[in-house]
C-alpha positions in Angstrom: 0.0 0.1 0.2 1.5 3.5 -0.5 1.2 3.9 3.7 4.5 2.1 2.9 6.5 4.7 1.7 7.2 6.6 4.6 8.8 3.5 6.3 12.0 4.4 5.2 11.5 8.1 5.5 10.2 7.4 9.7 13.6 5.4 9.4 16.1 8.4 8.5 14.4 10.9 11.1 15.1 8.7 14.0 17.9 7.0 12.7 18.8 6.1 17.2 16.4 4.5 17.8 15.7 1.4 14.5 19.5 2.1 13.6 20.6 0.9 17.0 17.7 -1.8 17.4 19.6 -3.3 14.3 22.8 -2.8 16.0 21.5 -5.0 18.7 20.0 -7.8 16.7 22.7 -8.1 14.3 25.0 -8.4 17.9 22.6 -11.0 19.1 22.2 -12.8 15.7 26.3 -13.2 15.2 27.0 -14.4 18.6 23.9 -17.0 18.1 25.5 -18.2 15.0 29.0 -18.1 16.2 28.4 -19.9 19.2 25.4 -22.1 18.5 26.6 -23.5 15.2 30.4 -23.7 16.6 28.8 -25.4 20.1 26.5 -27.9 17.4 30.1 -28.7 15.7 32.0 -29.3 18.3 29.5 -31.9 20.5 29.4 -33.7 16.8 32.9 -34.5 16.3 33.7 -34.6 20.0 31.4 -37.3 20.0 32.0 -39.0 16.7 35.7 -38.4 17.6 35.7 -40.7 21.0 33.5 -43.3 18.8 35.4 -43.3 16.6 38.7 -43.1 18.0 37.6 -45.2 21.1 38.1 -43.3 23.9 38.8 -45.3 27.3 36.3 -46.3 29.5 39.1 -46.8 32.4 42.7 -45.9 32.8 45.1 -48.4 35.2 48.5 -49.3 36.8 49.2 -52.1 38.4 52.7 -53.7 39.9 52.8 -56.5 38.2 52.2 -56.4 34.0 49.6 -58.4 32.7 51.4 -61.1 30.6 47.8 -63.0 28.8 46.3 -60.3 27.6 43.7 -61.4 24.8 43.0 -64.3 27.4 42.1 -60.9 29.8 40.1 -59.5 27.3 38.3 -62.5 26.1 37.4 -63.3 29.7 35.6 -60.1 31.1 34.3 -59.1 27.3 36.7 -55.6 27.3 39.4 -54.5 25.1 42.7 -53.7 26.5 45.8 -52.1 25.1 49.1 -51.7 27.5 50.3 -48.0 26.5 53.8 -45.9 27.8 53.9 -42.5 28.8 57.0 -41.3 28.4 58.1 -36.6 29.5 61.2 -36.1 27.6 62.5 -32.5 27.8 62.7 -30.5 24.8 63.7 -27.2 25.7 64.0 -25.7 29.4 61.2 -25.7 30.5 58.8 -27.4 28.1 58.1 -31.0 28.1 56.8 -33.1 26.1 55.4 -36.7 26.5 55.4 -39.3 24.1 52.8 -42.0 24.0 53.7 -45.2 21.7 51.1 -45.7 18.9 47.7 -46.9 19.8 45.3 -49.6 17.6 42.6 -50.6 19.9 42.1 -47.7 23.0 42.3 -44.4 22.5 43.6 -44.3 19.0 45.5 -40.8 17.4 43.7 -39.5 15.0 45.6 -37.7 11.6 44.5 -34.0 11.5 47.0 -33.1 9.0 50.1 -34.7 7.3 50.8 -38.5 7.2 50.8 -41.3 9.7 54.2 -43.0 11.5 56.4 -44.4 8.8 59.9 -45.1 10.6 61.1 -45.1 14.3 62.4 -41.8 14.1 58.8 -40.3 12.6 57.0 -38.1 15.6 53.4 -36.8 15.7 52.6 -33.8 17.4 49.4 -32.2 19.2 48.2 -29.2 17.1 48.1 -26.1 20.3 52.0 -27.4 20.7 53.2 -27.5 17.2 51.1 -23.9 16.3 52.5 -23.0 20.4 56.0 -23.7 19.5 55.8 -22.8 15.6 56.9 -26.6 14.4 56.5 -27.3 10.9 55.7 -30.9 9.0 58.5 -31.9 7.6 61.1 -30.3 10.3 63.4 -32.4 12.9 63.1 -31.9 16.8 65.8 -33.4 18.8 64.5 -35.3 21.9 67.1 -36.6 24.3 69.8 -36.2 21.3 68.2 -38.2 19.4 66.4 -36.6 15.9 62.5 -36.8 15.0 61.1 -36.2 11.8 57.5 -34.3 12.5 55.4 -36.7 10.4 52.5 -35.3 11.3 49.5 -33.4 13.4 47.3 -35.6 15.8 44.7 -35.9 18.7 43.8 -38.7 21.1 40.4 -38.7 23.3 41.9 -39.1 26.1 44.0 -36.0 25.8 41.7 -33.4 24.6 42.1 -30.4 26.9 45.9 -31.5 27.4 47.5 -31.0 31.0 50.5 -32.2 32.1 49.0 -33.2 35.2 45.8 -34.4 36.8 45.6 -31.4 39.1 46.2 -29.3 36.8 43.1 -26.9 36.0 44.3 -25.0 32.4 46.8 -26.4 29.8 49.8 -24.5 28.5 50.9 -25.6 25.2 53.4 -23.7 25.6 55.1 -25.8 28.4 53.6 -29.3 27.6 52.2 -31.0 24.6 52.0 -34.9 23.9 53.0 -36.7 21.1 53.1 -40.5 19.7 55.8 -42.9 18.5 56.3 -46.1 17.2 55.9 -49.1 19.8 59.1 -50.2 18.5 60.8 -46.7 19.1 59.2 -46.8 22.6 60.2 -50.2 23.1 64.1 -49.1 22.4 63.8 -46.3 24.2 63.1 -48.5 27.6 61.4 -45.7 29.6 58.0 -44.5 30.6 55.1 -45.7 32.9 52.7 -48.6 31.9 49.3 -47.5 31.5 46.6 -50.3 30.5 44.2 -48.2 28.8 40.4 -50.4 28.8 37.5 -49.9 26.3 34.6 -51.7 28.7 34.3 -51.1 32.7 33.7 -54.3 34.4 33.5 -54.9 38.1 35.3 -58.2 37.6 37.7 -57.1 36.2 38.8 -54.4 38.6 38.6 -57.6 41.4 40.8 -60.3 38.9 43.5 -57.1 38.3 44.0 -56.5 42.2 43.6 -59.8 42.9 46.4 -61.1 40.1 48.7 -58.1 39.7 47.7 -55.5 42.9 46.3 -52.1 41.4 48.4 -48.8 41.9 45.4 -46.5 39.7 42.2 -47.7 38.1 41.0 -43.8 36.9 37.3 -44.3 34.9 37.5 -42.0 32.0 34.9 -39.7 34.5 37.9 -39.0 36.3 39.9 -37.8 33.4 40.1 -34.2 34.1 41.9 -34.2 30.1 38.0 -35.3 28.8 36.1 -34.1 31.6 37.3 -30.8 31.1 37.2 -30.5 27.5 33.5 -31.8 27.6 32.1 -29.5 30.4 33.3 -26.3 28.8 31.9 -27.9 25.5 28.5 -28.0 27.3 28.8 -25.1 28.1 29.1 -23.4 24.9 25.3 -24.9 24.3 24.0 -23.4 26.7 25.1 -19.7 26.5 24.6 -19.8 22.5 20.7 -20.5 23.9 20.9 -18.1 26.3 23.1 -14.8 25.6 21.3 -14.1 22.7 18.0 -14.7 24.1 18.8 -12.4 26.8 20.1 -9.7 24.1 17.1 -10.1 22.0 15.0 -9.0 25.0 16.3 -6.1 25.8 16.0 -4.9 22.0 12.4 -5.9 22.3 12.0 -3.7 25.0 13.9 -0.8 23.2 12.0 -1.1 19.9 8.9 -1.5 21.6 9.2 2.2 23.9 10.4 3.9 20.5 7.7 2.2 18.4 5.0 3.1 21.1 6.3 6.8 20.9 6.1 6.5 16.9 2.1 5.6 17.6 1.2 8.0 19.9 2.6 10.7 18.1 0.6 8.9 15.1 -2.7 9.1 17.1 -4.0 11.8 14.6 -2.8 10.0 11.6 -4.0 6.5 13.1 -7.7 7.8 13.5 -7.8 9.5 9.8 -6.6 6.3 8.5 -9.6 4.7 10.4 -11.7 7.7 8.6 -10.4 7.0 4.9 -11.1 3.0 5.0 -7.8 1.4 6.3 -8.8 -1.2 8.7 -7.3 -2.6 11.5 -5.5 -5.2 10.2 -3.8 -2.9 7.1 -2.8 -0.6 9.9 -1.2 -3.3 11.9 0.4 -4.9 9.0 2.0 -0.9 8.3 3.2 -0.4 11.3 4.5 -4.1 12.0 6.7 -3.6 8.6 9.5 -2.0 11.4 10.2 -5.1 13.4 10.3 -6.7 9.9 12.8 -4.7 8.0 15.0 -4.1 11.7 14.8 -7.9 12.3 15.5 -9.5 8.7 18.1 -6.0 8.3 19.9 -7.0 11.6 19.7 -10.8 10.8 20.9 -11.2 7.7 24.0 -9.0 8.9 24.5 -11.1 11.9 24.0 -14.6 10.8 26.4 -13.5 7.8 29.4 -11.7 10.0 29.0 -15.0 12.2 29.4 -17.2 9.5 32.7 -15.5 8.8 33.4 -15.2 11.7 32.6 -19.1 12.5 35.6 -20.9 10.4 38.7 -19.2 12.4 36.9 -19.8 14.9 36.2 -23.5 14.6 39.3 -23.8 14.2 41.1 -22.4 17.0 38.8 -23.9 19.5 39.0 -26.8 17.8 43.0 -26.7 18.1 42.5 -25.6 21.5 41.0 -29.0 22.7 43.0 -31.1 20.6 39.8 -31.9 18.6 40.7 -33.0 15.0 37.4 -31.5 12.8 35.9 -34.4 11.5 33.1 -33.1 10.0 31.9 -29.5 9.6 28.2 -29.0 9.5 27.0 -25.6 8.4 23.5 -26.5 9.9 20.9 -24.6 7.9 18.8 -25.1 10.8 20.7 -22.5 12.6 21.6 -20.6 10.2 17.8 -20.0 9.5 16.6 -20.0 13.0 19.3 -17.0 13.3 17.6 -14.9 10.8 14.0 -15.7 12.2 14.6 -16.3 15.9 14.9 -12.2 16.4 11.2 -11.5 14.5 9.9 -13.9 16.5 11.0 -11.8 19.3 10.4 -8.5 18.1 7.1 -8.5 16.1 5.0 -10.0 19.0 6.2 -7.0 21.1 6.3 -3.9 18.7 1.9 -5.8 17.8 1.4 -5.8 21.4 2.3 -1.9 21.5 0.8 -1.1 18.0 -2.5 -3.5 19.6 -3.0 -0.7 22.4 -3.5 2.2 20.2 -5.8 0.2 18.1 -8.3 -0.5 20.4 -9.6 3.3 21.0 -11.9 4.3 19.3 -11.6 6.5 16.0 -13.1 9.7 17.5 -10.4 9.3 20.7 -7.1 8.2 18.1 -8.7 11.6 15.3 -8.6 13.8 18.5 -4.7 13.1 19.2 -2.6 11.5 22.7 -3.1 13.7 25.9 -0.9 16.5 26.5 -1.3 16.6 30.3 1.1 14.0 32.1 -0.8 12.5 34.8 0.3 12.5 38.6 0.9 9.0 39.2 0.3 7.8 43.3 4.1 8.0 43.4 4.5 10.9 42.8 1.9 12.5 44.4 3.0 10.4 48.0 6.9 12.4 47.7 6.9 15.6 48.7 9.4 17.4 46.5 8.5 21.2 48.0 12.3 21.5 49.8 14.2 20.6 46.8 15.7 23.2 44.8 14.3 23.5 40.8 16.6 21.3 39.3 17.0 18.3 42.0 12.4 18.8 41.5 12.2 18.6 37.8 15.7 15.8 37.3 12.8 13.7 39.8 9.7 14.1 38.0 11.4 13.6 34.7 12.0 10.0 36.1 8.9 9.6 37.4 6.7 10.7 34.6 9.1 7.9 32.4 9.2 5.2 34.2 9.4 2.8 32.1 12.0 4.6 30.2 14.0 4.4 33.7 13.5 0.8 34.2 14.7 0.4 30.4 17.9 2.7 30.4 18.4 0.8 34.2 18.1 -3.2 32.9 20.7 -2.5 29.8 22.9 -0.5 32.2 22.6 -3.9 34.3 23.1 -6.0 31.3 26.1 -4.3 30.2 27.5 -4.3 33.8 27.2 -8.1 33.8 29.1 -8.5 30.0 31.7 -6.1 32.0 31.8 -7.3 35.4 32.2 -11.0 34.3 35.2 -11.4 33.2 37.1 -8.9 35.7 35.6 -11.5 38.1 36.8 -14.5 36.5 40.2 -13.4 36.2 40.4 -12.1 40.1 39.0 -15.7 41.2 41.2 -17.5 39.6 44.2 -14.5 40.8 42.9 -15.5 43.6 42.9 -19.1 43.5 46.7 -19.2 42.1 48.5 -16.0 44.4 46.8 -16.7 47.7 45.1 -20.6 47.5 47.6 -22.2 46.0 50.3 -20.6 46.6 49.8 -20.3 49.8 48.5 -24.6 50.9 51.7 -26.4 48.8 54.8 -24.7 49.9 57.2 -27.5 47.6 58.2 -27.5 44.5 58.0 -31.6 43.4 55.7 -33.8 43.7 57.4 -37.2 43.3 54.8 -40.7 43.1 56.7 -43.9 43.0 55.0 -47.2 41.5 55.5 -49.1 43.9 55.1 -48.7 47.5 57.6 -47.4 49.8 58.6 -48.2 53.3 62.0 -46.5 53.9 62.6 -42.5 52.9 66.0 -42.5 51.9 65.3 -39.7 49.2 64.6 -36.4 51.6 61.8 -34.8 51.8 58.2 -35.0 52.8 56.1 -38.4 52.5 53.1 -39.0 52.0 50.5 -42.5 51.2 47.5 -41.7 48.9 44.3 -44.1 48.3 41.6 -42.8 45.8 38.2 -43.8 47.3 34.4 -43.0 46.8 31.4 -41.4 48.8 29.5 -44.1 50.3 26.3 -42.2 50.1 27.0 -41.6 46.2 29.5 -43.3 44.2 29.9 -40.5 41.5 32.3 -38.1 43.7 35.4 -40.0 43.9 38.6 -38.2 45.3 41.6 -39.2 47.0 43.2 -39.7 51.0 46.1 -38.3 51.9 47.9 -39.8 54.7 51.0 -37.1 55.8 53.1 -36.7 58.8 51.6 -34.2 61.5 54.6 -32.4 61.5 54.5 -31.4 57.7 56.0 -28.0 56.6 55.9 -28.5 53.1 52.0 -28.6 53.3 50.4 -25.7 54.8 46.1 -26.5 55.2 44.0 -23.1 56.5 41.8 -22.3 57.6 39.3 -19.0 56.1 41.2 -16.7 59.0 44.6 -17.9 57.4 45.5 -20.3 60.7 47.4 -23.4 59.9 45.9 -27.1 61.2 47.7 -28.9 63.0 47.1 -32.4 61.7 47.8 -34.1 64.8 45.1 -36.5 65.0 42.8 -35.1 62.6 41.3 -35.2 59.2 40.8 -32.5 57.2 39.0 -32.3 53.7 39.6 -29.1 51.5 37.0 -26.4 50.9 36.6 -27.9 47.1 35.3 -31.2 48.5 33.4 -29.6 51.1 31.2 -27.2 48.2 30.8 -30.6 45.7 29.6 -33.0 48.9 28.1 -30.7 51.3 29.7 -31.8 53.8 30.8 -29.6 57.2 33.2 -29.9 60.0 31.8 -32.9 62.5 30.3 -34.3 60.1 30.8 -38.3 59.5 32.9 -39.4 55.8 31.8 -42.6 55.1 34.3 -43.7 51.8 34.6 -47.0 49.8 38.4 -48.0 49.3 38.8 -47.8 44.7 41.4 -50.0 44.3 39.6 -53.2 46.9 35.8 -52.6 46.2 35.0 -54.5 49.8 36.6 -52.3 52.3 35.0 -49.3 53.7 35.5 -46.4 56.1 33.8 -43.4 58.4 36.2 -41.1 58.8 35.5 -38.2 61.7 35.9 -34.5 59.4 37.5 -31.9 62.1 38.1 -29.1 59.8 37.5 -27.6 56.5 40.7 -26.0 54.9 40.7 -23.6 52.4 42.1 -25.5 49.2 40.5 -24.7 46.6 41.6 -27.0 43.9 41.7 -30.8 44.6 38.8 -32.8 46.1 41.3 -34.1 48.9 41.2 -35.3 52.5 44.4 -34.7 55.1 44.7 -37.2 57.7 48.0 -38.4 59.7 49.8 -40.8 57.4 50.1 -43.5 60.4 46.4 -43.5 60.9 45.4 -44.1 56.9 48.6 -47.0 56.8 46.3 -48.2 59.8 43.3 -48.4 57.8 44.9 -50.1 55.0 46.6 -52.7 57.1 50.2 -51.6 56.0 53.6 -50.8 57.9 53.4 -47.6 59.5 55.9 -46.0 57.3 54.9 -46.7 53.9 54.6 -44.1 51.2 53.7 -44.2 48.6 55.0 -40.2 47.4 57.7 -37.5 48.2 56.8 -33.8 48.1 60.7 -31.8 48.2 61.9 -28.9 47.5 64.6 -30.4 45.2 64.2 -32.9 42.4 64.2 -36.6 43.6 67.9 -38.8 42.8 65.9 -41.5 41.1 65.6 -44.3 38.5 62.9 -42.9 36.1 62.1 -47.1 35.9 60.5 -46.3 39.8 58.9 -43.2 39.2 55.0 -42.5 37.8 55.2 -39.2 37.7 56.7 -36.3 38.5 54.6 -33.2 38.9 56.4 -29.5 39.4 54.5 -26.5 40.8 56.6 -24.2 38.5 55.1 -25.6 35.4 51.3 -25.3 37.0 52.5 -21.5 37.9 53.1 -21.5 34.5 50.4 -23.0 32.4 48.3 -20.7 35.1 50.1 -17.3 34.3 49.9 -18.3 30.2 46.4 -19.0 30.0 46.0 -16.3 32.2 47.3 -14.2 28.9 44.0 -14.7 26.8 42.0 -13.3 29.6 43.1 -10.0 29.0 42.0 -10.4 25.2 39.0 -11.3 26.3 38.3 -8.4 29.3 38.5 -5.9 25.8 36.2 -7.9 24.1 33.7 -8.2 26.9 34.4 -4.5 27.5 34.0 -3.0 23.6 30.5 -5.7 23.9 29.2 -3.8 27.5 30.4 -0.3 26.0 28.4 -1.0 22.8 25.9 -2.0 24.8 25.4 0.8 27.4 25.7 3.2 24.6 23.0 2.2 22.6 20.8 2.2 25.2 21.2 5.3 26.9 21.8 6.8 23.7 18.4 5.8 22.5 16.7 6.6 26.0 18.5 9.8 26.2 16.9 10.9 22.7 13.5 9.7 23.4 13.3 11.5 26.9 14.2 15.4 24.2 11.3 14.4 21.8 9.2 13.9 24.5 9.9 17.1 26.0 10.5 19.2 23.0 8.6 21.5 24.9 9.6 22.0 28.2 13.3 22.4 26.4 11.8 24.8 24.7 9.8 26.8 27.7 12.9 26.6 29.4 14.7 28.1 26.5 12.0 31.2 26.8 12.8 31.7 30.6 16.1 32.4 29.6 18.5 29.3 30.7 21.6 28.9 29.0 22.2 25.6 26.7 24.5 24.3 29.5 21.4 24.6 32.2 19.3 22.7 30.3 21.1 20.1 29.2 21.8 19.2 33.0 18.3 19.9 34.0 17.0 17.0 30.7 20.2 14.9 30.3 21.3 14.4 33.9 18.5 12.8 35.3 19.5 9.4 33.5 22.1 9.3 35.9 20.1 7.0 38.8 19.1 4.6 36.6 22.9 4.3 35.4 24.4 4.4 38.7 21.7 2.3 40.1 21.4 -0.8 37.2 25.9 -0.9 37.6 25.1 -1.5 41.1 22.3 -4.2 40.6 24.5 -5.5 38.1 27.2 -6.7 40.6 25.0 -9.0 42.4 23.7 -10.5 39.1 27.5 -11.0 38.0 28.2 -12.9 41.2 24.6 -15.4 41.3 25.6 -15.8 37.0 29.5 -16.5 37.6 28.5 -19.1 40.7 25.7 -20.5 38.9 28.3 -21.0 35.5 31.1 -22.0 37.7 28.8 -24.4 39.2 27.4 -26.0 35.7 31.0 -26.2 33.8 33.1 -27.8 36.8 30.4 -30.3 37.6 32.6 -34.2 38.2 36.0 -31.9 38.4 38.2 -31.7 41.0 37.7 -27.7 41.9 35.7 -25.1 43.3 36.6 -21.2 41.9 35.6 -18.7 45.7 33.7 -16.1 43.4 36.6 -12.7 44.3 36.5 -9.3 43.0 39.0 -6.6 43.0 38.2 -3.4 44.5 39.8 -1.4 41.7 37.8 -3.5 38.9 34.9 -2.3 40.0 36.0 1.3 40.0 37.7 0.8 36.7 34.0 -0.6 35.7 32.5 2.1 36.8 34.6 4.4 35.3 33.6 2.9 31.7 29.9 2.5 32.1 29.7 6.5 33.7 32.2 7.5 30.8 29.3 5.9 28.8 26.7 7.4 29.8 28.8 11.1 29.9 29.0 10.1 25.9 26.1 9.7 25.5 24.8 12.9 27.3 27.5 14.6 24.1 25.9 13.0 21.5 22.4 14.0 22.6 23.2 17.8 23.3 23.1 18.7 20.2 18.9 17.7 20.2 18.5 19.6 22.9 20.5 22.6 21.1 18.7 22.2 17.9 15.0 22.5 20.2 13.7 26.0 19.0 11.7 28.9 21.4 8.7 27.8 18.6 8.2 24.5 20.1 6.8 25.8 22.6 3.7 28.0 21.2 3.2 24.6 18.9 3.0 22.9 20.9 -0.1 25.7 23.2 -1.7 25.9 19.8 -1.9 21.9 19.6 
């Protein structure tokens, strides 16, 4: 209809409202496309990878090797593959973990290059190769021997390549994994023998314990190298649904406010259209073209931008996870949804607003919208007589524009959450790294033997360890650590920083307390995971503020008593220096410096994440504040004109009209702080399920101040952009209003 020719003219006249809505829709669709399609591909490829390349169900270590593997496989209906693991220092502070090539369980997936051909060929994890700029076809030297880099690969049990189980972040600068031939591994005559098992049989576990003496029995659900990656991928799936929905909800409110103002200002025109014979349905369809255009343009632009960003982002994330992209599916359903979902949000919101006007009688519409501002109950109750004129004006503006003030508050609150989310995450991890982690673990090296020891000839401080499961919930698994009460290299402290004396005391970590709900005074009932028929009841005496690792600490002689072992038995040693011990006797060595470097390296990209979220928050806050300010200026043209007639200077008028938004901006930021805390707590709770870790939510006061400076600076910038509109209102506007 000819009526629709005015749509572009109105959009051009009100660019702030409509173009800003398009930008918000585009950002929402960009995030939806990027996150949803990326999550879909990651999830699909993860499932295919662990299925096609036979991710282990259990990893085990035994004291006595298993000589008759085919017979054991047939007897228990499982697949067993022995695999040696050997750590070698490539460069100072850079470690490669070598595996011999598997054929049945944890099979390496070739990502790029060609398979192993000779005994001096090697396959590297892609993240490690990229971090050190190692090219295919080049050579690297390990322990004096040259290896030809034949290709890049991924193994299912090292999707997230952590050096030790206690690590919380991978660091390809310091650690990577590699595969060599079985013949080469036999030639090296080094490393720890693990048995990777496909199929989890309780009878097999009992058999291995009886015949071969279990040292380790770890189901894949306890493998952080798989579990962390799986949790992060699931977290991406959740974010793909939540963040765009929140953004689109904000856009709906913003557009609905702009549409109501447009319709309210056109009551007379709508009444005239009634008189000319237009039906309600035709008028409704005309006004719905505004959100239709905004949704389609923003949706298409955002989806296209998301598609352009998807390939490099997917490649980066796949390399980060050491996950091969076996198939890349663009998922037309998600792409179509990215374009159409904004319409599902915007059209009903606009329809409700327009229908409010169409319910009025034509005569009422032709008289135009009411110029009289009704005094609300809240305004009648508040006594403003003692306030200055400036204060009265600002308070009345807020009370007369409650919906717009609430929308501004909601927008600023959302922007504050985006901004503070990164700051809170960084502060929380900093607390673990610098305070909790550094104050608890005083040792530099943690050496774990592959056989029980009874005499300490190595130096350092000994400990014993037993993997257990919570009797009332078998899914909760952790370790009992037997340590000497006079230990100096392990400091367990309470919330006030006071150290617990371990003499005849059982202490659990805060991570275990939060995952189980246990507290001091409760009884801890556990089952021995190495011997299924043994159960222990331990009374908890205290909770230590240790957030990395689900663990229980008790005196060494008490643990050995429960295990019916000699009083001095131990399996590991904490020390300040490396132990002088044969590598054939060692199961693994953890170096605290490696953990610290991994955390520091992993925190480096967080700085860039903060920049991105800061820019995102800035754009959202600027759009919301500027649009709402523009709408308030449009509705206050008469007041602005009258103030000019009365002799107020432009600076005074700007202060009266534009400064009224200061209260919702400040309040929105303050409300964003607890919302950030609750959102981050919920996110961490979901993402850390099944992981031996808890993260205390921390806020650095400087971050709060810096965040407020950014948000309030955005408000000041929006005021600066709006000044021109205030100055453009002529004195004659008040006369026009009176004449109308």
